[in-house]
N, C-alpha and C positions, 0 to 999 in steps of 0.2 A: 319137545323139551327145549327150554331156553338154553342159550349159550352165553358165556361171559368171558371176557378177557380181562385180566388184572395186570396192569403195568406197574413198573417201578417198585417192585417188591424188594426191600432191602436184603442183601445177601444173607444176613444172619436169620432173617425170618424164613427165607427160602430153604436154608440148610436145616432149620428146625422142623419145617413142615416135612421135608424129605426123611429126617430122622424119625419123626412121629409116624409117618406112613410105613417105614420099615418095621417099627415096633408093632404096628397093627397088621403087618403082612399084607399091605395093599399099595397101590400106586399113589403118588403124590396128588394126582387129580382126585382120586377116590377119597383120599384123606380130607381134602379141601371141601368136597361135597358133603362128607360126614360132619365136618365142623360147622359148615353153613346151615345144614339141616338142624343140628343140635341147637344152634343159636336162634333160629326162628321158630322152631317147634320144640320147646323144652319138654322133657319127659314127664314133668309134673303138671303139664297143662290140663285144663279142664276138658274132658272128652264128653261130648254131648250125650252119646249113648250111655256112658257110665252115670252121668247126672240124671238122665231120665229113668234109668233102672233104679237108682237110689231113691229118687222121688216116689216111684211106684212102690218100692218097699216101705218107704216112710208112711205113705197113706194107706198102705195095706192092700194094694191092688192085687187080685188074685187071678189065676188062669181063667176061672169062670167069668170074672168081670171082663177080661179081654175077649173071651168068646162071645159075650152078650154085645159088646161094642162092635165086633166084626159082624155079627148077625143083623144089627140094627143099621149098619152102614149102607147108604144107597150106593149101589154099584152100577146103576144105569148110566149110560153115556150122557155127557153133558149136552145140552141143547146149544147150538150156535147162537151167537148174539145177532139180532136183527136190528140194524141201525136206521130203519126207515121211519 
């Protein structure tokens, strides 16, 4: 995991962070991690799995279709590339 040090945080911001952390019953550091995670990974972001499932429903993909795809899939090991 990465580490980060943030310097020169104004006292009123630090106090607000501590108060917010107390409100959520966690440490100030945990509160800052939560704020950062929410900022870069919003809850309403597009999730690939959800998008693919919606696409499958939209085109009418069935379990039988998935079974056919899995049966037709080549599961043999790939041959190494020869560069000669």
